[in-house]
C-alpha positions as CSV (number, residue, x, y, z in Angstrom):
1,M,0.0,0.0,0.5
2,S,2.9,2.5,0.7
3,E,4.1,2.5,-2.8
4,E,0.3,3.8,-3.9
5,I,0.1,7.1,-1.4
6,T,2.3,9.6,-2.6
7,N,0.6,12.6,-1.5
8,F,0.1,13.8,1.7
9,I,-1.9,16.2,2.9
10,F,-2.1,17.4,6.6
11,D,-4.6,19.4,9.0
12,I,-2.2,20.9,11.9
13,D,-3.7,21.6,15.0
14,G,-4.2,18.4,17.1
15,T,-2.3,16.7,13.9
16,L,1.3,18.3,14.1
17,I,1.1,20.6,17.1
18,D,-1.2,20.6,20.3
19,T,-2.8,24.0,20.5
20,L,-5.5,22.5,22.6
21,D,-4.1,24.6,25.6
22,M,-3.1,27.7,23.5
23,Y,-6.4,28.5,21.8
24,M,-9.2,26.8,23.8
25,P,-9.1,27.9,27.2
26,A,-8.5,31.5,25.7
27,M,-11.6,31.3,24.0
28,I,-13.7,30.4,27.0
29,D,-12.1,33.6,28.9
30,T,-13.0,35.7,26.0
31,L,-16.8,34.6,25.7
32,A,-17.0,35.2,29.4
33,K,-15.3,39.1,29.1
34,H,-17.9,39.6,26.3
35,G,-20.6,38.3,27.9
36,H,-21.0,35.1,27.1
37,P,-19.5,32.9,30.1
38,V,-19.9,29.2,29.4
39,A,-21.1,26.9,32.4
40,P,-18.4,25.4,34.7
41,D,-20.1,22.0,33.4
42,K,-19.8,22.7,29.8
43,V,-16.3,24.5,29.5
44,E,-14.5,21.0,28.6
45,Q,-16.9,19.9,26.3
46,T,-16.7,23.2,24.6
47,K,-13.1,23.1,24.6
48,H,-13.3,20.1,22.7
49,D,-16.6,20.5,20.7
50,L,-15.0,23.8,19.1
51,F,-11.6,22.9,18.5
52,G,-10.1,22.7,14.9
53,I,-12.4,24.5,12.4
54,T,-12.0,28.4,11.6
55,G,-12.6,31.0,14.8
56,K,-15.5,32.3,12.7
57,D,-17.0,28.9,12.6
58,A,-16.6,28.2,16.1
59,L,-17.9,31.1,17.4
60,R,-21.1,30.4,15.5
61,L,-21.3,27.1,17.2
62,A,-21.1,28.9,20.2
63,G,-24.0,30.7,19.7
64,I,-22.7,34.4,19.2
65,A,-24.2,36.6,16.9
66,E,-22.5,37.8,13.5
67,E,-22.4,41.1,14.6
68,E,-20.3,40.4,17.7
69,I,-17.9,38.0,16.1
70,P,-15.0,40.0,14.7
71,A,-14.6,41.4,17.8
72,I,-14.9,38.5,20.0
73,Q,-12.3,36.6,17.7
74,K,-10.1,39.3,17.8
75,D,-9.7,39.4,21.5
76,W,-9.7,35.7,21.0
77,F,-6.8,35.3,19.0
78,N,-4.5,38.0,20.3
79,L,-5.2,36.4,23.6
80,A,-4.2,33.3,22.5
81,Y,-1.2,34.3,20.7
82,E,0.2,35.8,24.8
83,R,-0.3,32.0,25.6
84,A,2.0,30.8,22.2
85,D,4.2,28.9,24.3
86,R,1.5,26.3,25.4
87,A,1.6,25.1,21.5
88,K,4.1,22.4,21.6
89,V,5.0,19.6,18.7
90,I,3.7,16.3,18.5
91,E,6.4,14.2,19.8
92,G,7.7,12.1,16.4
93,I,6.3,15.0,14.0
94,P,9.5,16.2,12.8
95,E,10.5,13.1,12.4
96,M,8.0,11.8,10.2
97,L,8.0,14.5,8.0
98,N,11.5,14.0,7.5
99,A,10.7,11.0,6.2
100,L,7.9,11.9,4.0
101,A,9.7,14.7,2.6
102,H,12.5,12.8,1.1
103,R,10.5,10.2,-0.5
104,S,11.0,10.4,-4.4
105,N,8.0,10.9,-6.2
106,T,5.8,12.3,-2.7
107,K,4.5,15.4,-2.1
108,I,3.2,17.0,1.2
109,A,0.6,20.0,1.6
110,I,-1.0,21.5,4.5
111,A,-4.9,22.4,4.7
112,T,-5.5,24.1,7.6
113,S,-8.4,26.4,9.2
114,K,-5.6,28.6,10.3
115,L,-5.5,32.5,9.1
116,A,-2.6,33.1,6.7
117,D,-0.9,35.4,8.7
118,E,-1.4,32.9,11.6
119,Y,0.1,30.3,9.5
120,Q,3.0,32.3,8.9
121,E,3.5,33.8,12.6
122,Y,2.4,31.3,14.5
123,F,3.7,27.9,12.4
124,V,6.1,28.8,9.1
125,K,8.4,30.8,11.4
126,Q,8.2,28.5,15.1
127,Y,8.8,25.2,13.6
128,D,11.9,24.4,11.1
129,F,10.0,21.5,10.0
130,A,6.8,23.4,8.8
131,K,9.5,24.9,5.4
132,L,9.2,21.0,4.2
133,F,5.4,22.1,3.0
134,K,5.6,23.6,-0.5
135,V,1.8,24.1,-0.5
136,A,-0.3,25.5,2.3
137,I,-4.3,26.1,2.1
138,T,-5.1,28.3,4.9
139,S,-8.7,29.7,5.4
140,A,-7.7,32.4,3.0
141,D,-8.0,30.7,0.0
142,T,-11.3,29.1,0.2
143,K,-14.8,30.2,0.8
144,K,-16.0,27.2,2.4
145,H,-14.3,25.4,5.1
146,K,-13.8,22.0,6.6
147,P,-15.9,19.4,6.6
148,S,-16.2,20.9,3.2
149,P,-13.8,19.6,0.7
150,D,-12.9,23.1,-0.6
151,P,-9.6,23.1,1.5
152,I,-8.7,19.5,0.5
153,L,-9.5,20.3,-3.1
154,A,-7.6,23.2,-3.2
155,A,-4.0,21.4,-1.9
156,M,-4.7,18.6,-4.5
157,K,-5.0,21.0,-7.2
158,A,-1.9,22.8,-6.0
159,M,0.0,19.6,-5.9
160,N,-1.4,17.9,-9.1
161,A,-2.7,15.0,-7.0
162,D,-4.6,11.8,-8.0
163,P,-7.1,11.1,-5.3
164,Q,-6.4,7.8,-5.6
165,K,-2.9,8.1,-4.5
166,A,-3.9,11.0,-1.6
167,V,-4.8,11.0,2.3
168,Y,-5.4,13.4,4.3
169,V,-4.2,13.7,8.0
170,G,-6.4,14.9,10.7
171,D,-7.4,14.6,14.4
172,T,-11.5,15.9,14.2
173,I,-14.6,14.0,12.5
174,N,-14.6,17.6,10.4
175,D,-11.4,16.4,9.0
176,L,-12.9,13.2,8.2
177,K,-15.7,14.2,6.5
178,A,-13.5,16.8,4.1
179,A,-11.5,14.0,3.1
180,H,-14.2,11.6,2.5
181,A,-16.2,14.2,0.7
182,A,-12.9,14.9,-1.6
183,G,-12.5,11.3,-2.4
184,I,-9.8,10.7,-0.8
185,K,-8.6,8.4,1.9
186,F,-8.8,9.3,5.6
187,A,-5.6,8.5,8.3
188,G,-6.9,9.3,11.6
189,A,-4.4,11.2,14.2
190,L,-5.8,9.3,17.1
191,Y,-2.2,10.4,19.1
192,G,-3.3,14.0,19.0
193,S,-7.3,13.9,18.9
194,V,-9.1,15.3,21.9
195,N,-12.2,13.0,21.0
196,P,-10.1,10.1,19.4
197,D,-13.8,8.1,18.9
198,S,-15.1,10.5,16.2
199,I,-12.2,9.4,13.6
200,K,-12.3,5.6,15.0
201,D,-13.7,4.9,11.3
202,A,-11.0,6.5,9.6
203,D,-8.8,4.2,7.1
204,F,-6.0,4.7,8.3
205,P,-5.7,4.7,12.3
206,L,-2.9,6.4,13.7
207,H,-1.4,5.8,17.2
208,K,2.1,7.6,16.5
209,P,2.9,9.5,14.1
210,S,5.4,7.3,12.2
211,D,1.9,4.7,11.8
212,L,1.5,7.4,8.6
213,L,5.0,5.8,7.0
214,E,3.4,2.4,6.9
215,I,0.5,3.2,5.0
């Protein structure tokens, strides 16, 4: 099977780096500041349910009115960036990406919900392995976002990827839905998922990053 998959497309948050503690407590704090406190018994579930999608979509799902979203998102992301030191590389990711990037006939790409400037400042500039990616689709590049297939399809187009030889690697149910809607296989990052049960039906379950090298 390994020789068939030559195009690997990656999510970032929860797949390559662990950013839950950077983003989600900041969201809870910002919602409270703006008069939308989350009930204490709902905090953990809310953090998990709204992680790994665009900021706007997360706030919409939290029930925030459209006119309030820009100000809340700005405050949320500013607070999250102040806590950027809470983000950490998932163990084994740099080694796995280096192995893939140096395979012949293999391409790797990013399809993320991150904003374009956020991708540059808090991914490319922070992590050496980010420079291995020649193709990166951010939330600015498509009108629709995961679980829509559009970000993955955009990455595949940029890579000139054959769907039969492509896989999307992600950690959420939205990643799984987007991959299958794009007509490609899904590798589930069980090792980084905050809700691994939701992606247990992945075509390739990954218990550690190096498992991806065996598919």
